[in-house]
C-alpha angles and dihedrals in degrees: 000000000000124000117209114213123211103269127227102268093196137242089081093293111162102183144019135201119235108240099176141333117244092197135039135218107283096028121124116234134192130222110279092013112141108247104171139022112219133181118225128187088274109037148316120301133186109218116214123214122244090205138066122213142071121328110242105171137010104207100201137042123230107277094029119122117232124198118228108265094027124118114280106166137355120215132188090230124215092168132024126201109255114251091245091054091048091051090049091050092050091051090049087057089053096044093052090047093051091046090054091228093142092224094118101044100023108024131054129275117322099311124112096235118119126223138207099212146327098296115096138160113266118254120250093251096040125086111258096237127049104268119244114246113245115265117257117270108261133171105271095200108038115216099249121152103170121069085207089063091051093050093047090051092048092048093053098039097247116153105222092204090070096054127095106216118230095194125100110302093007095298115165110240134196090257092057091054091046091052090050091048091054092048091051092048092051092051092049092048089070103082116217096351114158127177118210116187114227110253119230090259093051091048089053093049090046092053093048095048091045090051090049093051093043098047107031121071093209130190129193130215123179139183138186109240127203101225095173096114093044088050090051091049092053091048092050093061105042094181094042131099122308125251093258090054091057091046091048089052090052092049091052091052091049092050089057087053092045105028091168088083093055091063152093129234115231101204093180094060093026092237136136107225110206113203123225094212130057112220098181115213118215118202108227130181100222132179091270096043138274115344132170113213119178135236099226116235094353092169092071095055135095121232092258091051091046089054091054095047095045090053093048094046090046092050094050092048093051091052092045093248101120114134121238088247093054092049094051104033103076118123096180131013130225114196120195100193089158085084085073092054096250128128104216148003137187094221128199118245113250099239128258090026117088104219146026130196121207132193123201129207119298110233139162112270136165107263135174115238120177091343093309128112113232143148115268138171102258129182131179118231125198129192124197117192140174103257088208093071097047147346132258095269092061090046090050092049093053091048094049089051090059094040093050090051091052092048093047105024097157095059092045095046089055089059097046 
């Protein structure tokens, strides 16, 4: 009998949640065959078996969280992966991780194929449907002496097999049934209550957002922007860059003017570390939740190239295919919450970044131009920044730089 422990999946991950088993107890598995699909704080991974043989025990149910190094599956092994192969497989995990290919954290097993989601065709030697986890071991014949206790349990809908008797020798007593009855009644008295455990991804997000709120003394400024001319520019070139690409280009230009916002704060050395390259994070609502993949070296791109890269990065994020490098490289974040038809948001800074810019929906509003009331395309823009790196005047200057470019795009683009 060989027990396979949950391996270190890299990037400092210490646990994973079982999504579904790809084998069932009694199945025969081969070396390097994927046996379980788990969800880490970063993505969904299929874990291959280092053993060949018959599956004896699945140590966790779907939805359960398993710590790295804890039992995952036990196999009556007829063949074990040689130590040299095991070492090579582990190094393969690390090499792919360092390369940022996404195969380890995003893809499946140690192959180089990519995927577009969790759904996959079943393997030939794997049962077509995800196998049901075996029911928990319970006492088949409950220790009940009194027929009155049995009748009381039946009348109150209490399953005697689920009770642990407190009587002598484990005998189930009337008091045991009454306690179970009260517990059931209390649970039933909460109408519509449903508890949903946080997934590994949501726990990771929760930890990051909590850290941001706890460590960063943030401040928010906002402004209404007349985006009419930018809207007209976009409409005049139907096949040209999208609105967000233009805004991204203006943000990159403003970060060159105000590099303090493309930075990190080294609290240990009490230093602001300004970064040479702009890796522009784009907030995306994907299938697993909100992620912020980065457009790498956005500062070196034209508006047209930015448009292509933003679309590509966004598509990968929505399909759950962002690489680990993309998800961790951002130096500044742009959040288009207008896509959700809302006007404003006091966003949370994506730690360890020091600022985030948000753009609301663009809608027709009454606006005064040259003393005349007219209808214009207006959007609200909000800017959240770490007050430790600068004061409000610097933040306002950055925001006006972006806002002025949106309001007079032609003159700004000519200078870029």
